[in-house]
C-alpha positions as CSV (number, residue, x, y, z in Angstrom):
1,X,0.0,0.2,-0.2
2,X,2.8,2.3,0.8
3,X,4.7,1.7,-2.5
4,X,1.1,2.3,-4.2
5,X,0.8,5.5,-2.6
6,X,4.9,6.4,-3.3
7,X,4.1,6.1,-6.7
8,X,1.3,8.2,-7.2
9,X,2.8,10.9,-5.1
10,X,5.4,10.9,-7.0
11,X,3.6,11.2,-10.2
12,X,1.5,14.1,-9.0
13,X,4.5,15.9,-7.7
14,X,6.0,15.6,-11.2
15,X,2.4,17.0,-12.6
16,X,2.7,19.7,-9.9
17,X,6.3,20.8,-11.1
18,X,5.5,20.9,-15.0
19,X,7.2,18.0,-15.9
20,X,4.3,16.0,-16.7
21,X,1.3,16.5,-18.9
22,X,-2.6,16.4,-17.7
23,X,-2.5,13.1,-20.1
24,X,0.7,11.7,-19.4
25,X,-0.5,12.3,-16.0
26,X,-3.3,10.0,-16.6
27,X,-1.4,7.6,-18.6
28,X,1.1,6.4,-16.2
29,X,-1.4,6.5,-13.3
30,X,-3.1,3.9,-15.5
31,X,-0.3,1.6,-16.3
32,X,0.6,2.0,-12.1
33,X,-2.8,1.1,-11.4
34,X,-2.3,-2.1,-13.8
35,X,1.2,-2.8,-12.1
36,X,-0.2,-2.7,-8.8
37,X,-3.1,-5.0,-9.5
38,X,-0.5,-7.5,-11.2
39,X,1.3,-7.2,-8.4
40,X,-1.1,-7.5,-5.3
41,X,-2.3,-10.8,-7.2
42,X,1.0,-11.7,-8.3
43,X,0.5,-15.7,-6.2
44,X,-2.3,-16.4,-8.7
45,X,-1.1,-15.3,-11.8
46,X,1.1,-17.4,-14.1
47,X,3.5,-15.9,-16.8
48,X,3.4,-18.6,-20.1
49,X,6.3,-16.9,-22.6
50,X,5.8,-13.0,-22.4
51,X,2.1,-13.4,-21.3
52,X,0.6,-13.3,-18.2
53,X,-2.1,-15.4,-17.5
54,X,-4.8,-15.0,-14.8
55,X,-7.3,-18.1,-14.5
56,X,-10.2,-19.0,-11.9
57,X,-13.2,-20.9,-11.9
58,X,-15.6,-17.8,-11.0
59,X,-17.9,-16.9,-14.4
60,X,-19.0,-20.1,-15.3
61,X,-22.3,-20.6,-13.2
62,X,-22.9,-17.1,-14.6
63,X,-22.2,-18.2,-18.1
64,X,-24.3,-21.0,-17.4
65,X,-27.1,-19.6,-16.7
66,X,-27.1,-17.4,-19.4
67,X,-26.5,-19.9,-22.0
68,X,-29.7,-22.0,-20.5
69,X,-31.8,-19.2,-20.5
70,X,-33.7,-18.6,-23.6
71,X,-32.1,-21.2,-25.5
72,X,-33.8,-21.3,-28.5
73,X,-32.6,-17.7,-28.8
74,X,-29.3,-18.9,-28.7
75,X,-29.2,-21.5,-30.9
76,X,-30.7,-18.9,-33.6
77,X,-27.5,-16.8,-32.7
78,X,-25.2,-19.5,-33.0
79,X,-26.2,-20.4,-36.5
80,X,-26.7,-16.8,-37.4
81,X,-22.7,-16.5,-36.4
82,X,-22.0,-18.9,-39.1
83,X,-24.1,-17.6,-41.4
84,X,-22.1,-14.4,-41.0
85,X,-18.4,-15.2,-40.3
86,X,-17.9,-17.3,-43.2
87,X,-18.7,-14.8,-46.0
88,X,-16.6,-12.2,-43.8
89,X,-14.0,-14.4,-43.6
90,X,-13.8,-14.3,-47.8
91,X,-14.3,-10.8,-47.6
92,X,-12.2,-9.6,-45.4
93,X,-9.5,-12.2,-46.9
94,X,-9.8,-10.7,-50.1
95,X,-10.1,-7.3,-48.8
96,X,-6.5,-7.9,-47.5
97,X,-5.5,-9.0,-50.7
98,X,-6.7,-6.3,-52.4
99,X,-5.2,-3.9,-50.5
100,X,-1.6,-5.4,-50.4
101,X,-1.6,-4.8,-54.1
102,X,-2.5,-1.5,-54.4
103,X,0.1,-1.0,-52.0
104,X,2.7,-2.6,-53.6
105,X,1.5,-0.5,-57.1
106,X,1.1,2.3,-55.2
107,X,-2.1,3.1,-55.6
108,X,-2.8,3.8,-52.1
109,X,-0.8,4.6,-49.0
110,X,-3.0,3.2,-46.3
111,X,-2.7,-0.3,-44.5
112,X,-5.7,-2.5,-44.4
113,X,-5.4,-2.6,-40.5
114,X,-4.0,-0.3,-38.0
115,X,-3.3,-1.2,-34.3
116,X,-5.0,0.4,-32.1
117,X,-2.9,1.5,-29.0
118,X,-3.5,3.8,-25.9
119,X,-1.0,6.9,-25.3
120,X,-0.7,9.8,-23.5
121,X,-2.8,11.9,-26.2
122,X,-6.2,14.1,-25.5
123,X,-7.3,13.2,-29.0
124,X,-6.7,10.2,-31.5
125,X,-3.8,10.6,-33.5
126,X,-2.8,8.9,-36.7
127,X,0.9,6.9,-37.4
128,X,1.6,4.9,-40.3
129,X,0.0,1.5,-39.2
130,X,-0.9,2.9,-35.9
131,X,-3.4,4.8,-34.2
132,X,-2.8,5.9,-30.8
133,X,-5.8,7.1,-28.8
134,X,-6.3,8.3,-25.3
135,X,-6.3,5.3,-23.0
136,X,-9.6,5.6,-21.4
137,X,-10.8,5.1,-24.8
138,X,-9.0,2.3,-25.3
139,X,-9.6,0.4,-22.2
140,X,-13.6,1.0,-22.9
141,X,-13.0,-0.1,-26.0
142,X,-11.0,-3.4,-25.5
143,X,-13.8,-4.3,-22.9
144,X,-16.4,-3.9,-25.3
145,X,-14.4,-5.9,-27.4
146,X,-13.5,-8.5,-25.1
147,X,-16.4,-9.5,-23.2
148,X,-18.9,-10.1,-25.9
149,X,-16.4,-12.2,-27.6
150,X,-15.6,-14.5,-25.0
151,X,-18.5,-14.4,-23.3
152,X,-20.5,-15.5,-26.8
153,X,-17.8,-18.4,-27.2
154,X,-19.0,-19.7,-23.2
155,X,-22.4,-19.7,-24.1
156,X,-21.9,-21.6,-27.1
157,X,-19.6,-24.0,-25.4
158,X,-22.3,-24.6,-22.8
159,X,-25.2,-24.8,-25.4
160,X,-23.4,-27.5,-26.7
161,X,-22.6,-29.4,-23.5
162,X,-18.7,-28.7,-23.6
163,X,-16.9,-27.7,-20.2
164,X,-15.6,-24.9,-19.7
165,X,-12.4,-25.5,-17.3
166,X,-11.8,-21.7,-16.7
167,X,-12.6,-18.2,-17.3
168,X,-9.7,-15.3,-16.9
169,X,-7.5,-12.8,-18.1
170,X,-3.9,-12.6,-20.0
171,X,-2.0,-9.6,-19.8
172,X,1.1,-8.7,-23.3
173,X,3.0,-6.2,-21.9
174,X,0.3,-3.4,-20.9
175,X,-2.5,-4.6,-23.5
176,X,-4.9,-6.5,-21.3
177,X,-7.3,-9.0,-22.6
178,X,-9.8,-11.9,-21.4
179,X,-10.4,-15.7,-22.6
180,X,-12.9,-18.9,-21.8
181,X,-11.2,-22.0,-21.4
182,X,-12.9,-24.9,-22.9
183,X,-12.1,-28.5,-22.4
184,X,-10.2,-29.0,-25.7
185,X,-10.8,-33.2,-25.6
186,X,-14.2,-32.5,-25.5
187,X,-14.1,-29.6,-28.5
188,X,-11.9,-31.8,-30.5
189,X,-14.7,-34.6,-30.6
190,X,-17.9,-32.6,-31.4
191,X,-19.2,-32.3,-34.5
192,X,-18.3,-29.9,-37.5
193,X,-21.0,-27.8,-36.7
194,X,-20.5,-27.9,-33.2
195,X,-17.1,-26.6,-33.6
196,X,-17.9,-23.9,-36.4
197,X,-20.6,-22.4,-33.8
198,X,-17.8,-22.2,-31.2
199,X,-15.2,-20.5,-33.2
200,X,-17.7,-18.6,-35.0
201,X,-18.9,-16.7,-31.9
202,X,-16.5,-14.2,-30.6
203,X,-16.1,-12.3,-34.0
204,X,-20.1,-12.5,-34.5
205,X,-20.7,-10.9,-31.2
206,X,-17.8,-8.2,-32.2
207,X,-20.0,-7.5,-35.1
208,X,-23.3,-7.3,-33.3
209,X,-21.8,-5.0,-30.6
210,X,-20.6,-3.1,-33.8
211,X,-23.6,-2.3,-35.7
212,X,-25.6,-1.4,-32.9
213,X,-23.4,1.3,-32.3
214,X,-23.0,2.0,-35.7
215,X,-27.3,2.1,-35.7
216,X,-26.8,4.4,-32.7
217,X,-24.5,7.1,-34.3
218,X,-26.9,6.8,-37.6
219,X,-29.6,7.9,-35.4
220,X,-27.4,10.5,-33.7
221,X,-27.0,12.1,-37.2
222,X,-29.9,14.7,-36.3
223,X,-28.0,15.9,-33.1
224,X,-25.3,17.9,-35.7
225,X,-26.4,21.1,-36.9
226,X,-24.3,22.6,-39.5
227,X,-23.4,26.3,-39.3
228,X,-20.9,27.0,-41.5
229,X,-17.8,25.9,-43.4
230,X,-14.2,25.0,-42.3
231,X,-11.5,25.7,-44.5
232,X,-7.6,26.3,-45.1
233,X,-6.2,29.6,-45.5
234,X,-3.7,30.1,-48.4
235,X,-0.4,32.1,-47.5
236,X,-0.1,35.6,-47.7
237,X,-3.5,35.8,-49.3
238,X,-5.9,38.7,-47.6
239,X,-7.5,36.2,-45.2
240,X,-4.2,35.1,-44.2
241,X,-3.1,38.7,-43.5
242,X,-6.2,39.4,-41.4
243,X,-5.1,36.0,-39.3
244,X,-8.5,34.8,-40.5
245,X,-9.1,31.1,-38.8
246,X,-11.9,29.1,-37.9
247,X,-14.5,27.9,-39.8
248,X,-17.0,30.6,-41.8
249,X,-20.2,31.4,-40.7
250,X,-20.9,34.2,-42.8
251,X,-19.9,36.6,-45.3
252,X,-21.4,40.3,-45.0
253,X,-24.6,38.9,-43.7
254,X,-24.9,35.4,-46.2
255,X,-24.3,31.9,-44.7
256,X,-21.6,29.9,-46.1
257,X,-22.3,26.2,-45.8
258,X,-20.5,25.2,-49.0
259,X,-17.9,26.0,-51.6
260,X,-20.9,27.4,-53.5
261,X,-21.9,29.7,-51.1
262,X,-18.6,31.0,-50.8
263,X,-18.4,31.4,-54.8
264,X,-21.5,33.4,-54.9
265,X,-20.9,35.5,-51.8
266,X,-17.5,36.7,-53.6
267,X,-19.3,36.7,-56.9
268,X,-19.7,40.4,-57.5
269,X,-17.0,41.3,-55.2
270,X,-13.9,43.7,-57.0
271,X,-10.6,44.0,-56.0
272,X,-10.3,46.5,-52.9
273,X,-13.7,45.8,-51.7
274,X,-13.8,45.0,-47.9
275,X,-15.9,42.3,-47.0
276,X,-16.9,41.1,-43.4
277,X,-16.4,37.8,-42.5
278,X,-18.1,35.8,-39.1
279,X,-15.7,32.8,-38.3
280,X,-16.8,30.5,-35.6
281,X,-13.7,28.8,-33.4
282,X,-12.6,25.0,-34.2
283,X,-12.6,23.3,-31.0
284,X,-12.7,19.6,-32.4
285,X,-12.8,17.3,-35.9
286,X,-15.8,14.5,-35.5
287,X,-17.0,12.0,-37.3
288,X,-21.0,12.3,-38.6
289,X,-22.8,9.8,-39.9
290,X,-25.0,10.9,-43.0
291,X,-24.6,6.9,-44.2
292,X,-22.6,4.2,-43.3
293,X,-19.6,5.6,-44.1
294,X,-18.6,8.7,-41.8
295,X,-18.0,12.6,-42.9
296,X,-15.1,14.3,-41.1
297,X,-16.7,17.6,-39.7
298,X,-15.5,20.1,-37.3
299,X,-16.9,20.7,-34.1
300,X,-17.3,24.6,-33.5
301,X,-17.5,26.8,-30.3
302,X,-17.8,30.8,-30.1
303,X,-16.7,33.3,-33.1
304,X,-14.8,35.7,-33.8
305,X,-16.0,38.8,-36.9
306,X,-12.9,40.2,-39.4
307,X,-13.1,42.7,-42.2
308,X,-11.1,41.4,-45.0
309,X,-9.4,43.7,-47.7
310,X,-9.8,41.9,-51.0
311,X,-7.4,42.0,-53.5
312,X,-6.4,40.9,-57.2
313,X,-6.5,37.8,-58.1
314,X,-2.6,36.4,-58.9
315,X,-4.3,34.8,-62.6
316,X,-6.5,37.7,-62.7
317,X,-6.4,41.2,-61.8
318,X,-10.1,41.9,-62.4
319,X,-11.3,39.7,-60.2
320,X,-11.2,39.7,-56.2
321,X,-8.9,37.4,-54.1
322,X,-9.9,36.0,-51.3
323,X,-7.5,33.0,-50.6
324,X,-9.6,30.4,-49.0
325,X,-8.5,26.8,-50.6
326,X,-11.3,26.0,-51.6
327,X,-10.2,21.9,-51.8
328,X,-10.3,21.9,-47.9
329,X,-14.0,22.4,-47.2
330,X,-15.6,20.3,-44.8
331,X,-18.7,21.2,-42.8
332,X,-18.6,23.2,-39.2
333,X,-21.0,21.8,-36.8
334,X,-22.8,22.1,-33.2
335,X,-23.6,19.5,-31.1
336,X,-26.8,20.1,-30.2
337,X,-26.7,18.1,-26.7
338,X,-23.7,20.4,-25.7
339,X,-20.2,20.1,-26.5
340,X,-19.7,18.5,-22.9
341,X,-21.2,15.7,-23.9
342,X,-19.4,15.2,-27.1
343,X,-17.2,12.5,-25.6
344,X,-19.9,10.2,-25.3
345,X,-20.6,10.4,-29.2
346,X,-16.3,9.6,-29.5
347,X,-16.7,7.2,-27.4
348,X,-19.6,5.1,-29.3
349,X,-17.8,5.8,-32.8
350,X,-14.7,4.3,-31.2
351,X,-16.9,0.9,-30.0
352,X,-18.4,0.6,-33.2
353,X,-14.7,1.1,-34.9
354,X,-13.0,-1.2,-32.6
355,X,-15.5,-4.2,-32.4
356,X,-16.2,-3.9,-36.4
357,X,-12.0,-3.6,-36.9
358,X,-11.2,-6.3,-34.3
359,X,-13.6,-8.9,-35.2
360,X,-13.1,-9.0,-38.7
361,X,-8.9,-9.1,-38.3
362,X,-9.8,-12.1,-35.8
363,X,-12.1,-13.9,-39.1
364,X,-9.2,-13.7,-41.4
365,X,-8.1,-17.4,-42.2
366,X,-5.0,-17.4,-39.5
367,X,-4.8,-20.0,-36.8
368,X,-5.1,-19.7,-34.2
369,X,-7.4,-16.8,-35.1
370,X,-10.8,-18.0,-35.0
371,X,-11.3,-17.3,-38.3
372,X,-8.3,-20.0,-38.9
373,X,-10.2,-22.3,-37.0
374,X,-13.5,-21.3,-38.7
375,X,-11.2,-21.8,-41.9
376,X,-9.6,-25.2,-40.7
377,X,-12.9,-26.8,-40.1
378,X,-14.7,-26.0,-43.6
379,X,-11.6,-27.4,-45.4
380,X,-12.4,-31.2,-43.2
381,X,-9.8,-32.8,-41.6
382,X,-8.3,-34.5,-44.3
383,X,-4.2,-35.5,-45.0
384,X,-3.7,-32.2,-46.7
385,X,-6.1,-30.0,-44.6
386,X,-2.7,-28.9,-42.2
387,X,-0.6,-28.2,-45.1
388,X,-3.2,-25.6,-46.9
389,X,-4.5,-24.2,-43.6
390,X,-0.9,-23.6,-42.8
391,X,0.2,-22.3,-45.7
392,X,-2.9,-20.0,-45.8
393,X,-2.4,-19.0,-42.3
394,X,1.6,-17.9,-43.2
395,X,0.5,-16.3,-46.2
396,X,-2.2,-14.4,-44.8
397,X,-0.2,-13.5,-41.2
398,X,2.5,-11.8,-43.7
399,X,0.1,-10.3,-45.6
400,X,-1.3,-8.8,-42.4
401,X,2.1,-7.7,-41.2
402,X,3.0,-5.7,-44.4
403,X,-0.7,-4.0,-44.1
404,X,0.6,-2.6,-41.0
405,X,4.3,-1.6,-41.4
406,X,4.3,-1.4,-45.2
407,X,2.9,2.0,-45.0
408,X,5.7,3.2,-42.8
409,X,8.4,2.2,-45.4
410,X,6.9,3.0,-48.6
């Protein structure tokens, strides 16, 4: 206990004298908290390779109760899992292969997969092959992925009378996870359909959670109201000289919601004219769902007014020059429930992204991922099956690694 107090006192002191940012302080506190939990429970934790594992019998009765309630519903879900998982396995594999080809031929610079890692950042940060997200988003995201995933595996095992030996958690460095450990002998002797139900269940659970989050996000689109357009200012232009920043809401009283609105507002202006621009302060970037694909928008709050003296366009001295990059326009919006509740929307978006992304990657035909086990059962147990599965697993794993690190080198 004194050791834990000393750690947190040290962190608070470093934050107080300015050596730690608030985000870094929280991140280090999170890592320290994990370390303290492991230390306190060290006698029941085993090190297997580079992974810490904690097994327990607790939770098995809860899984039994869930599996035995509404058995017809769970049987339906078990079949639905196979129906969704098999096509998804083929689609995600084809997508990975195609994106690898596009990377090699330099038709794209984006990999088909990225690692999602916690970091001491206030907002998500992108890097080649990696997404760094605030640690609290990551913790919630991992929990929302792992708990349904392993719970569905456990439910399908008990639905088919396969014994669960233990449940527990694992820790790879500071990356936590959970598991449900079935009786492997019973599972190996089970019928092919039973094994497919068990193997497909986890990723199917992630996909269900992801699409549930997506439905809520789609309905939440009405919570955003466009009030202007964000933009990039061209260097040394009239807008730049006036220090214009943020998002344009109005020009001479005319509302600006698109590039076309901007063109209309400036159509009759001449060099030397002075325009009054109302600009809103940019606060955050948020994905707004008008369809299944989100579109980047800027959350705004507060406003400034600028008087800008238009000059001659560099390519036509008879036309007025403002200095806005027309290709950079994206919607500027307000969040009607209030900007203080925006973190809930962000969290829901990352739950969607975590669930769908990890669920689909786990369906790749790579053993020991669920997709590899499903693929093996679909091929059947023949003399050539192990060789084929091993070969496909190796190729797909190399393609996955290439999509993670390839963009960094290319």
